N, C-alpha and C positions, 0 to 999 in steps of 0.2 A: 215187624220184620226190619232187620237192619241190612246194611250193605254186605256184611260178611255172610249173612244167611243166603244171599244170592249165590255166593261161591260154594256154598255147602253142597256137597255131592248129592245128598238125599233129596234136597229141594230141586236141584237141577234135573234129576232123573224124571220128575213129574212133568216138567215143562222144558224139555230139551231144546226144541228149535228156537223158541222165543228167547229163552235165557242164555242160550249159547251166543247169541249176538250181543247181549248185554255183557256177558262174561268177556267176550272178545274186546268190546269197547273199553271196559274197565281195565283189562290187561293192557290194551294199547295206551290208555291214559297213564297207567303206572309206568310203562316202559318209556313213554314220552317224557314224563316227569324225570325219570332216572336219566334219560339221554340228555335232556336239557340241563340237569344238574351236573352231569359229567362234563358237558361242553362248557358250562359256566365255570366250573372248577378249573378246567383246562385253561381257558382264556384268562381267568382271574389269576391262576398260578403263573401263567406266562407273563402277565402284566406285573405281578408281584416280583417275579424273578427279574424282569426288565428294570423295575424300579431299584431293586437291590443291586443289580449290576451297574446301573447308572450311578447310584450313590457311591458304590465302592470305586468306580472309575473316577468320579470327581474327586474323591478323597485321595486316591493315589496320585492323580494329576496335581492336586494342591500340594501334597507332600513333595512331589518332584519339583514343582515350581519353587517352593520354599527352600529346598535344598540347593536348587540351582542359584537362587538369589544369595543364599549364604556363601556358596562357592564364589560367586561373582564379587561379593564383598571381600572375601579372603584374598582373591586374586588382586583386587584393586588395592587392598592394604599391602600386599606383597610388592606390587608395582611401586607404590608410594615409598615403602621401606627401601626398595632398590634405588629409587631416585634420590632419596635422602642420603643413602650410603654412598652413592656415586658423588653427590655434592660434597659430603664429608671427605671422601677420598680425594676429590679435586683440591679441597682446601689443604688436606694433608700433603699432597704432592707439592703444592706451593710452599708450605711450611718447611718441608724437607729440603727443597731447593734453597730457600732462604737460610736455613740452618747450615747447610754445607758452605754457602758463600760467606756467612758470618764467621763460621769457624776458621775458614781460610784467611779471612781478613784479620781475625784476632791473632792467628799465628804470624802473619806478616808484620803486624803491628808490634807484637812481642819480639820478633826477630830483629826488627830495625831499632826499636826503642828500648829493648831489654826491660820492658814493663808492659802492663796491660792498660787499656783505656779505662777511664773512670765510668763512662757510659757508652752505650752503643752509638750515640750521636757523635762521640769523639772520633769514632772510626770514620764516619762520613766527613767530619770536619778536616781530618788529616788526609783525605783522599785515599784511604785504605779500602773504603767500601762505598759504593754508590747505589746499592740495591735497596730492597725493601726491609724496613725495620718494624713494620706493623703487621699484626696478624690479619690475614685477608678476610676472616670471618667476623672477628669481634671488633676490629679497628683499634685494639690496644697494642701498645708497644711490646715486643718480645721481652721476656724477663731476663735481665742480665745484672749480675752483681759481682764486682771485683772483690776477691777475698784478700789477696796480697799480690805481689809483683808477678807471680807465676800461676796463680790459681784463681778460678772464677766459677760462678754458677751461671749457666745458660739453660733456660727452660723453654721448651716448645710443647704445647698441649695438643696432641693429636687425638683423633677420634678413638684410638686404641689405648691411649694413656699418655703419660709424660715421657718426653724424650729430651735428651740434652746431656750436658756435662754436670756432674755432681747433682744429679736429679733428685737424690734423696734429700737435698737441702732446698729444693724448690719450695716456694711459699705454700703453707697449708691452706690459706684462703685463696683459692685459685679462681673463684667465681668471676673476677674481673678480667682475668687473662685466659682462663680455660673456657672455650665455647661449649663444652659438654658437661660442665659442673652443675650439680643440683643447686637450684636457687632457693 
């Protein structure tokens, strides 16, 4: 006789009171096993879901932090670029002021002497100009070349490009004078 024979209806009919208790106990054991299994699955499922949610949350958090770091790097690069541009603009303002004063001095020199100076230093020697003849960033003298008694080349290298008179004749090798030239 096996366990399933106990549940057999024919066998139970012969021994009803005694096997009814056994049948109830077996049924309670099966129901208990099922209940424990359901509870275990429920708690295991909740634990599994919690682990999945935690993992996803950490991944999203890491992605957010990485993007935030990338944004901070971009912001710092932008700030540095702005600082560099402000510095270049500051040098450019000085160069433009020097250019204006040198141009006026060249006109005065030409008006009084009906000729142009051989060098920019001749302007200072003749008391026509007592300002700056040196690029504030590179420390090199501004480029000037006398062509004839009335024409000259004067070059200033700004952050946006060359400015001056006859600038198409400015030297091609500007690395010594141009602070922004590729080296």
